PyMOL CGO cylinders between C-alpha atoms (Angstrom):
from pymol import cmd
from pymol.cgo import CYLINDER

trace = [
    CYLINDER, 38.67, -30.40, -28.77, 40.61, -27.04, -28.71, 0.3, 1, 1, 1, 1, 1, 1,
    CYLINDER, 40.61, -27.04, -28.71, 37.57, -25.43, -30.75, 0.3, 1, 1, 1, 1, 1, 1,
    CYLINDER, 37.57, -25.43, -30.75, 34.93, -26.95, -27.97, 0.3, 1, 1, 1, 1, 1, 1,
    CYLINDER, 34.93, -26.95, -27.97, 36.73, -25.17, -25.09, 0.3, 1, 1, 1, 1, 1, 1,
    CYLINDER, 36.73, -25.17, -25.09, 37.12, -22.04, -26.89, 0.3, 1, 1, 1, 1, 1, 1,
    CYLINDER, 37.12, -22.04, -26.89, 33.17, -22.05, -27.73, 0.3, 1, 1, 1, 1, 1, 1,
    CYLINDER, 33.17, -22.05, -27.73, 32.36, -22.93, -23.90, 0.3, 1, 1, 1, 1, 1, 1,
    CYLINDER, 32.36, -22.93, -23.90, 34.77, -19.99, -22.58, 0.3, 1, 1, 1, 1, 1, 1,
    CYLINDER, 34.77, -19.99, -22.58, 32.60, -17.93, -25.02, 0.3, 1, 1, 1, 1, 1, 1,
    CYLINDER, 32.60, -17.93, -25.02, 29.23, -18.81, -23.78, 0.3, 1, 1, 1, 1, 1, 1,
    CYLINDER, 29.23, -18.81, -23.78, 30.61, -18.80, -20.14, 0.3, 1, 1, 1, 1, 1, 1,
    CYLINDER, 30.61, -18.80, -20.14, 31.52, -14.78, -20.44, 0.3, 1, 1, 1, 1, 1, 1,
    CYLINDER, 31.52, -14.78, -20.44, 28.54, -14.14, -23.04, 0.3, 1, 1, 1, 1, 1, 1,
    CYLINDER, 28.54, -14.14, -23.04, 26.69, -15.30, -20.04, 0.3, 1, 1, 1, 1, 1, 1,
    CYLINDER, 26.69, -15.30, -20.04, 28.34, -13.17, -17.30, 0.3, 1, 1, 1, 1, 1, 1,
    CYLINDER, 28.34, -13.17, -17.30, 28.16, -10.15, -19.32, 0.3, 1, 1, 1, 1, 1, 1,
    CYLINDER, 28.16, -10.15, -19.32, 24.53, -10.54, -19.26, 0.3, 1, 1, 1, 1, 1, 1,
    CYLINDER, 24.53, -10.54, -19.26, 23.99, -11.50, -16.04, 0.3, 1, 1, 1, 1, 1, 1,
    CYLINDER, 23.99, -11.50, -16.04, 26.27, -8.39, -14.87, 0.3, 1, 1, 1, 1, 1, 1,
    CYLINDER, 26.27, -8.39, -14.87, 24.16, -5.89, -17.06, 0.3, 1, 1, 1, 1, 1, 1,
    CYLINDER, 24.16, -5.89, -17.06, 20.63, -7.54, -15.77, 0.3, 1, 1, 1, 1, 1, 1,
    CYLINDER, 20.63, -7.54, -15.77, 21.93, -6.93, -12.55, 0.3, 1, 1, 1, 1, 1, 1,
    CYLINDER, 21.93, -6.93, -12.55, 22.96, -3.36, -12.95, 0.3, 1, 1, 1, 1, 1, 1,
    CYLINDER, 22.96, -3.36, -12.95, 19.95, -2.56, -14.72, 0.3, 1, 1, 1, 1, 1, 1,
    CYLINDER, 19.95, -2.56, -14.72, 17.34, -4.05, -12.13, 0.3, 1, 1, 1, 1, 1, 1,
    CYLINDER, 17.34, -4.05, -12.13, 18.81, -2.40, -8.80, 0.3, 1, 1, 1, 1, 1, 1,
    CYLINDER, 18.81, -2.40, -8.80, 17.18, 0.60, -7.93, 0.3, 1, 1, 1, 1, 1, 1,
    CYLINDER, 17.18, 0.60, -7.93, 19.21, 3.69, -6.71, 0.3, 1, 1, 1, 1, 1, 1,
    CYLINDER, 19.21, 3.69, -6.71, 19.60, 4.34, -2.90, 0.3, 1, 1, 1, 1, 1, 1,
    CYLINDER, 19.60, 4.34, -2.90, 18.36, 7.64, -1.98, 0.3, 1, 1, 1, 1, 1, 1,
    CYLINDER, 18.36, 7.64, -1.98, 19.22, 9.23, 1.19, 0.3, 1, 1, 1, 1, 1, 1,
    CYLINDER, 19.22, 9.23, 1.19, 16.43, 9.37, 3.25, 0.3, 1, 1, 1, 1, 1, 1,
    CYLINDER, 16.43, 9.37, 3.25, 15.53, 11.41, 6.42, 0.3, 1, 1, 1, 1, 1, 1,
    CYLINDER, 15.53, 11.41, 6.42, 14.95, 10.58, 9.69, 0.3, 1, 1, 1, 1, 1, 1,
    CYLINDER, 14.95, 10.58, 9.69, 13.93, 12.59, 12.71, 0.3, 1, 1, 1, 1, 1, 1,
    CYLINDER, 13.93, 12.59, 12.71, 12.56, 11.32, 15.92, 0.3, 1, 1, 1, 1, 1, 1,
    CYLINDER, 12.56, 11.32, 15.92, 9.88, 13.90, 17.19, 0.3, 1, 1, 1, 1, 1, 1,
    CYLINDER, 9.88, 13.90, 17.19, 9.68, 14.88, 20.61, 0.3, 1, 1, 1, 1, 1, 1,
    CYLINDER, 9.68, 14.88, 20.61, 6.97, 16.68, 22.56, 0.3, 1, 1, 1, 1, 1, 1,
    CYLINDER, 6.97, 16.68, 22.56, 8.29, 19.47, 24.69, 0.3, 1, 1, 1, 1, 1, 1,
    CYLINDER, 8.29, 19.47, 24.69, 7.21, 19.58, 28.40, 0.3, 1, 1, 1, 1, 1, 1,
    CYLINDER, 7.21, 19.58, 28.40, 3.30, 19.60, 29.23, 0.3, 1, 1, 1, 1, 1, 1,
    CYLINDER, 3.30, 19.60, 29.23, 2.15, 19.50, 25.43, 0.3, 1, 1, 1, 1, 1, 1,
    CYLINDER, 2.15, 19.50, 25.43, 1.04, 16.54, 23.46, 0.3, 1, 1, 1, 1, 1, 1,
    CYLINDER, 1.04, 16.54, 23.46, 1.87, 17.72, 20.06, 0.3, 1, 1, 1, 1, 1, 1,
    CYLINDER, 1.87, 17.72, 20.06, 4.66, 19.60, 18.00, 0.3, 1, 1, 1, 1, 1, 1,
    CYLINDER, 4.66, 19.60, 18.00, 4.95, 21.37, 14.72, 0.3, 1, 1, 1, 1, 1, 1,
    CYLINDER, 4.95, 21.37, 14.72, 7.55, 20.92, 12.56, 0.3, 1, 1, 1, 1, 1, 1,
    CYLINDER, 7.55, 20.92, 12.56, 8.72, 22.52, 8.71, 0.3, 1, 1, 1, 1, 1, 1,
    CYLINDER, 8.72, 22.52, 8.71, 10.90, 20.82, 6.22, 0.3, 1, 1, 1, 1, 1, 1,
    CYLINDER, 10.90, 20.82, 6.22, 10.75, 19.97, 2.32, 0.3, 1, 1, 1, 1, 1, 1,
    CYLINDER, 10.75, 19.97, 2.32, 10.95, 16.71, 0.70, 0.3, 1, 1, 1, 1, 1, 1,
    CYLINDER, 10.95, 16.71, 0.70, 12.38, 16.04, -3.01, 0.3, 1, 1, 1, 1, 1, 1,
    CYLINDER, 12.38, 16.04, -3.01, 11.29, 13.51, -5.79, 0.3, 1, 1, 1, 1, 1, 1,
    CYLINDER, 11.29, 13.51, -5.79, 11.98, 9.74, -4.62, 0.3, 1, 1, 1, 1, 1, 1,
    CYLINDER, 11.98, 9.74, -4.62, 12.98, 10.66, -1.21, 0.3, 1, 1, 1, 1, 1, 1,
    CYLINDER, 12.98, 10.66, -1.21, 10.83, 10.70, 1.79, 0.3, 1, 1, 1, 1, 1, 1,
    CYLINDER, 10.83, 10.70, 1.79, 11.39, 11.72, 5.52, 0.3, 1, 1, 1, 1, 1, 1,
    CYLINDER, 11.39, 11.72, 5.52, 10.53, 9.67, 8.50, 0.3, 1, 1, 1, 1, 1, 1,
    CYLINDER, 10.53, 9.67, 8.50, 9.32, 11.00, 11.71, 0.3, 1, 1, 1, 1, 1, 1,
    CYLINDER, 9.32, 11.00, 11.71, 9.36, 8.69, 14.72, 0.3, 1, 1, 1, 1, 1, 1,
    CYLINDER, 9.36, 8.69, 14.72, 7.58, 8.83, 18.06, 0.3, 1, 1, 1, 1, 1, 1,
    CYLINDER, 7.58, 8.83, 18.06, 6.63, 6.47, 20.92, 0.3, 1, 1, 1, 1, 1, 1,
    CYLINDER, 6.63, 6.47, 20.92, 3.15, 5.94, 21.92, 0.3, 1, 1, 1, 1, 1, 1,
    CYLINDER, 3.15, 5.94, 21.92, 1.29, 3.67, 23.59, 0.3, 1, 1, 1, 1, 1, 1,
    CYLINDER, 1.29, 3.67, 23.59, -1.81, 1.66, 22.63, 0.3, 1, 1, 1, 1, 1, 1,
    CYLINDER, -1.81, 1.66, 22.63, -5.05, 2.85, 23.01, 0.3, 1, 1, 1, 1, 1, 1,
    CYLINDER, -5.05, 2.85, 23.01, -3.72, 6.68, 22.43, 0.3, 1, 1, 1, 1, 1, 1,
    CYLINDER, -3.72, 6.68, 22.43, -4.78, 8.44, 19.46, 0.3, 1, 1, 1, 1, 1, 1,
    CYLINDER, -4.78, 8.44, 19.46, -2.44, 10.19, 16.72, 0.3, 1, 1, 1, 1, 1, 1,
    CYLINDER, -2.44, 10.19, 16.72, -3.16, 13.19, 14.81, 0.3, 1, 1, 1, 1, 1, 1,
    CYLINDER, -3.16, 13.19, 14.81, -1.60, 14.33, 11.70, 0.3, 1, 1, 1, 1, 1, 1,
    CYLINDER, -1.60, 14.33, 11.70, -1.78, 16.85, 9.68, 0.3, 1, 1, 1, 1, 1, 1,
    CYLINDER, -1.78, 16.85, 9.68, 0.04, 18.03, 6.67, 0.3, 1, 1, 1, 1, 1, 1,
    CYLINDER, 0.04, 18.03, 6.67, 0.23, 21.56, 4.94, 0.3, 1, 1, 1, 1, 1, 1,
    CYLINDER, 0.23, 21.56, 4.94, 1.47, 21.54, 1.66, 0.3, 1, 1, 1, 1, 1, 1,
    CYLINDER, 1.47, 21.54, 1.66, 0.98, 23.58, -1.93, 0.3, 1, 1, 1, 1, 1, 1,
    CYLINDER, 0.98, 23.58, -1.93, 2.35, 20.53, -3.78, 0.3, 1, 1, 1, 1, 1, 1,
    CYLINDER, 2.35, 20.53, -3.78, 1.52, 16.91, -3.92, 0.3, 1, 1, 1, 1, 1, 1,
    CYLINDER, 1.52, 16.91, -3.92, 3.32, 15.55, -0.83, 0.3, 1, 1, 1, 1, 1, 1,
    CYLINDER, 3.32, 15.55, -0.83, 1.33, 12.87, 1.26, 0.3, 1, 1, 1, 1, 1, 1,
    CYLINDER, 1.33, 12.87, 1.26, 2.05, 10.94, 4.27, 0.3, 1, 1, 1, 1, 1, 1,
    CYLINDER, 2.05, 10.94, 4.27, 1.89, 7.72, 5.91, 0.3, 1, 1, 1, 1, 1, 1,
    CYLINDER, 1.89, 7.72, 5.91, 1.10, 6.35, 9.25, 0.3, 1, 1, 1, 1, 1, 1,
    CYLINDER, 1.10, 6.35, 9.25, 3.24, 3.09, 9.51, 0.3, 1, 1, 1, 1, 1, 1,
    CYLINDER, 3.24, 3.09, 9.51, 2.85, 1.10, 13.31, 0.3, 1, 1, 1, 1, 1, 1,
    CYLINDER, 2.85, 1.10, 13.31, 5.56, -0.31, 15.26, 0.3, 1, 1, 1, 1, 1, 1,
    CYLINDER, 5.56, -0.31, 15.26, 7.84, -2.61, 12.95, 0.3, 1, 1, 1, 1, 1, 1,
    CYLINDER, 7.84, -2.61, 12.95, 6.64, -2.00, 9.95, 0.3, 1, 1, 1, 1, 1, 1,
    CYLINDER, 6.64, -2.00, 9.95, 8.55, -0.46, 6.84, 0.3, 1, 1, 1, 1, 1, 1,
    CYLINDER, 8.55, -0.46, 6.84, 5.96, -0.30, 4.32, 0.3, 1, 1, 1, 1, 1, 1,
    CYLINDER, 5.96, -0.30, 4.32, 2.23, -0.95, 5.46, 0.3, 1, 1, 1, 1, 1, 1,
    CYLINDER, 2.23, -0.95, 5.46, 0.53, 2.04, 6.72, 0.3, 1, 1, 1, 1, 1, 1,
    CYLINDER, 0.53, 2.04, 6.72, -2.18, 2.17, 9.12, 0.3, 1, 1, 1, 1, 1, 1,
    CYLINDER, -2.18, 2.17, 9.12, -3.23, 5.66, 7.37, 0.3, 1, 1, 1, 1, 1, 1,
    CYLINDER, -3.23, 5.66, 7.37, -2.74, 6.87, 3.95, 0.3, 1, 1, 1, 1, 1, 1,
    CYLINDER, -2.74, 6.87, 3.95, -2.98, 10.61, 3.48, 0.3, 1, 1, 1, 1, 1, 1,
    CYLINDER, -2.98, 10.61, 3.48, -3.54, 9.72, -0.63, 0.3, 1, 1, 1, 1, 1, 1,
    CYLINDER, -3.54, 9.72, -0.63, -6.54, 8.18, -0.01, 0.3, 1, 1, 1, 1, 1, 1,
    CYLINDER, -6.54, 8.18, -0.01, -7.86, 9.43, 2.77, 0.3, 1, 1, 1, 1, 1, 1,
    CYLINDER, -7.86, 9.43, 2.77, -6.80, 13.07, 3.00, 0.3, 1, 1, 1, 1, 1, 1,
    CYLINDER, -6.80, 13.07, 3.00, -4.00, 15.11, 4.68, 0.3, 1, 1, 1, 1, 1, 1,
    CYLINDER, -4.00, 15.11, 4.68, -5.42, 15.31, 7.92, 0.3, 1, 1, 1, 1, 1, 1,
    CYLINDER, -5.42, 15.31, 7.92, -5.63, 11.88, 10.12, 0.3, 1, 1, 1, 1, 1, 1,
    CYLINDER, -5.63, 11.88, 10.12, -6.76, 10.68, 13.35, 0.3, 1, 1, 1, 1, 1, 1,
    CYLINDER, -6.76, 10.68, 13.35, -6.45, 6.97, 14.37, 0.3, 1, 1, 1, 1, 1, 1,
    CYLINDER, -6.45, 6.97, 14.37, -6.43, 4.91, 17.35, 0.3, 1, 1, 1, 1, 1, 1,
    CYLINDER, -6.43, 4.91, 17.35, -3.04, 3.08, 17.90, 0.3, 1, 1, 1, 1, 1, 1,
    CYLINDER, -3.04, 3.08, 17.90, -3.64, -0.98, 18.64, 0.3, 1, 1, 1, 1, 1, 1,
    CYLINDER, -3.64, -0.98, 18.64, 0.12, -1.45, 20.23, 0.3, 1, 1, 1, 1, 1, 1,
    CYLINDER, 0.12, -1.45, 20.23, 2.58, 0.48, 21.93, 0.3, 1, 1, 1, 1, 1, 1,
    CYLINDER, 2.58, 0.48, 21.93, 5.81, 1.40, 20.29, 0.3, 1, 1, 1, 1, 1, 1,
    CYLINDER, 5.81, 1.40, 20.29, 7.44, 3.37, 17.73, 0.3, 1, 1, 1, 1, 1, 1,
    CYLINDER, 7.44, 3.37, 17.73, 5.22, 4.51, 15.07, 0.3, 1, 1, 1, 1, 1, 1,
    CYLINDER, 5.22, 4.51, 15.07, 6.45, 6.38, 11.96, 0.3, 1, 1, 1, 1, 1, 1,
    CYLINDER, 6.45, 6.38, 11.96, 4.74, 9.26, 10.06, 0.3, 1, 1, 1, 1, 1, 1,
    CYLINDER, 4.74, 9.26, 10.06, 6.39, 9.00, 6.60, 0.3, 1, 1, 1, 1, 1, 1,
    CYLINDER, 6.39, 9.00, 6.60, 5.99, 11.71, 4.38, 0.3, 1, 1, 1, 1, 1, 1,
    CYLINDER, 5.99, 11.71, 4.38, 6.70, 11.57, 0.58, 0.3, 1, 1, 1, 1, 1, 1,
    CYLINDER, 6.70, 11.57, 0.58, 5.71, 12.91, -2.92, 0.3, 1, 1, 1, 1, 1, 1,
    CYLINDER, 5.71, 12.91, -2.92, 3.35, 11.67, -5.56, 0.3, 1, 1, 1, 1, 1, 1,
    CYLINDER, 3.35, 11.67, -5.56, 2.84, 12.37, -9.45, 0.3, 1, 1, 1, 1, 1, 1,
    CYLINDER, 2.84, 12.37, -9.45, 4.67, 14.91, -11.44, 0.3, 1, 1, 1, 1, 1, 1,
    CYLINDER, 4.67, 14.91, -11.44, 6.43, 16.33, -8.61, 0.3, 1, 1, 1, 1, 1, 1,
    CYLINDER, 6.43, 16.33, -8.61, 8.20, 13.12, -7.41, 0.3, 1, 1, 1, 1, 1, 1,
    CYLINDER, 8.20, 13.12, -7.41, 8.95, 12.41, -11.29, 0.3, 1, 1, 1, 1, 1, 1,
    CYLINDER, 8.95, 12.41, -11.29, 10.22, 15.79, -12.03, 0.3, 1, 1, 1, 1, 1, 1,
    CYLINDER, 10.22, 15.79, -12.03, 12.65, 15.89, -8.78, 0.3, 1, 1, 1, 1, 1, 1,
    CYLINDER, 12.65, 15.89, -8.78, 10.91, 18.57, -7.44, 0.3, 1, 1, 1, 1, 1, 1,
    CYLINDER, 10.91, 18.57, -7.44, 10.98, 19.81, -4.09, 0.3, 1, 1, 1, 1, 1, 1,
    CYLINDER, 10.98, 19.81, -4.09, 8.29, 20.67, -1.90, 0.3, 1, 1, 1, 1, 1, 1,
    CYLINDER, 8.29, 20.67, -1.90, 8.26, 22.79, 1.26, 0.3, 1, 1, 1, 1, 1, 1,
    CYLINDER, 8.26, 22.79, 1.26, 5.48, 21.18, 3.63, 0.3, 1, 1, 1, 1, 1, 1,
    CYLINDER, 5.48, 21.18, 3.63, 4.26, 21.92, 7.40, 0.3, 1, 1, 1, 1, 1, 1,
    CYLINDER, 4.26, 21.92, 7.40, 3.54, 18.63, 9.99, 0.3, 1, 1, 1, 1, 1, 1,
    CYLINDER, 3.54, 18.63, 9.99, 1.58, 18.80, 12.96, 0.3, 1, 1, 1, 1, 1, 1,
    CYLINDER, 1.58, 18.80, 12.96, 2.03, 15.68, 15.08, 0.3, 1, 1, 1, 1, 1, 1,
    CYLINDER, 2.03, 15.68, 15.08, -0.39, 14.81, 18.15, 0.3, 1, 1, 1, 1, 1, 1,
    CYLINDER, -0.39, 14.81, 18.15, -0.55, 12.12, 20.90, 0.3, 1, 1, 1, 1, 1, 1,
    CYLINDER, -0.55, 12.12, 20.90, -4.10, 12.04, 22.83, 0.3, 1, 1, 1, 1, 1, 1,
]
cmd.load_cgo(trace, "trace")
């Protein structure tokens, strides 16, 4: 009886170690992400920003717009930086993806709320954790 109790304890401990190891190996690292609220100067319908992005990080530019308006976004970079336009309430579903459609986007907005322009890296720049400078122009018409 003592022997079966020891076997049971060893099995439980082994399962705990395996479960803990799997949990740690599949947990994604937490990356600090940048967030900027976009505001236009009085009388302007666009703004221009300069920044940089590194590796797996991304930078969110959030601006409020109304249904029926048009958002224009232009990204200038010498690296593999791209942007997505995310509608209100979305964290990952884009209404515009510059890695597919190009770094000059213009979309009609279907709902009112806070839209996110997310700048990120792809390819070698992302994989090699490079820092890529960029210029971003955002307008609402």
